[in-house]
N, C-alpha and C positions, 0 to 999 in steps of 0.2 A: 417386510421391515420399514416398519412406518417414519411418519416424519421426524416424531421426537430419536429416533435412535439417526435417523441419517444427520438428527444436525447438533447429536450428540460426538459422531463420528467427526463430520465440518469444523464443533470445536475442537476437539483433540487434533486433530490433522492440521488446524491451522498451531498450534498451540506448539506441536512438534516442527514442525513445517517451518516455523519461526523463528526459532531456538537451532534449528540443520542451516538456514539462511547468517545468523548470525555470524555462527563457526567456520562454517561453508569448509566442514573437515571432508562434505563429500557431496561437491555441487551438483551432481549430478540429482544424486538423492533429495538435493533443499529445492533443486526445483519439482521434481516429483511431487514431492508432499505439497507445495504450493497449489500446483493444478491442482492437486487430488482437494483440497481442504476446497476449494475456491466452485470445482464441478461438483461435491457434495452442497456447498449455499447456493447456487444457481438451481438447487432442488429442489430448499425449501426456506431459504433467505430469502429477506428482503434488500432494499437497494440498500442499508450502510450494511450487510453484510456485506453484501456484491462489491462496494468501492472497498469495502476495508480487505478483503480475498482478493481482488486487483491489487490493490499497495503492496498486501505483499510478494503475489506472481511477479510485479514488476520489478521489485526491489531484488526479485531472485535471479530475474533475467538479466539484469542491469550487474550482476554482480558475476554474471560466468560472461559476460560480454556478450549477447542476444542484447544490443544496444535498438534497433528497430524492433524488434518486439514490446521493450521493455516498452519501447515511447507509446506501441501502439496500444499494450495493455492499461498502460500510463492515462492515453486519452479516455478508456471504456472509462476508467474507474472514475471519471472525469464527469463523464455522461450520467453517473449511477448516482453522484454527489450530486447535479443538476436535478435529479426525478427525486430526491427528498425535500419534501415541501419548508422545512426548518433545517438544517442540517446543522447539528452541535459543536459550538465552536472550535474546539480540537479535531475533529472527522474531517474540517472545512481548512484547517491545519496542516493536519497531515496530510492532505488527499495534496495537498499544493507543495510540501515538502516530497512526495513524489512527484510528481508531474515533476519538478526540478532532478532530482536526482535522474528518473531515467534522462531527459534531457542531458544534461553533463555529462552521462557514461559516453553518448552519443556525439560529443562537443558540438549540440545542438544551436545554432542562432539566435534559440529562444531563451537560452538559459537565465542569461539576467535579470530579463524580465520575471519571469521564472520566482525565482530568488529574489526579486525584490515582492512580489504575491507572497510570498511563503512565509516573509519575514511582517510582514504587512500582517498575514493571517494569525503569526504566530504569536505575536503582540496584543493582537488583538483577545485573546484567550486569558478565559476571567479567571478559572482556578488557575493558584501557582504550582501546583504538580504536574496540570496536562500541563502546562506553557513547558516548563522545562521538561517534561520526557520529547516535547515534539522540537525541541532546541537541541538537545545531544543527539537525537535523528539526522537533525540539519548541519549537523556541527562539521563532519567533514566537506560539503560541500563547498563552506567558508573559504 
């Protein structure tokens, strides 16, 4: 299997995982798909792919109540974000939303600061559609 095939599988499994995480009809399947996508991106992706993959995996873990694991994965997400020279404004905001979500699930004392940082990052997004998308993702935390 070549890198293009793996990239296609990573993208397809990410899209399927996103739908599974959002519906949460089968929580175990949602977590498994998110982990699979992240694993595939680790083989062929860049720091942005890894940050996004960690965002979804952390979200899946949070939704099933694996809060400490969600925080650990969200921390990895922030590390991948930090390795990007000039990350897109929406990616920064999304990562901060994911960090806040992971902390919120665990009722972590850092949540208030994380929410403040996420909201500031969302406000800095230039494209209206991107800003609205991330705002909709954080809305249930407010």
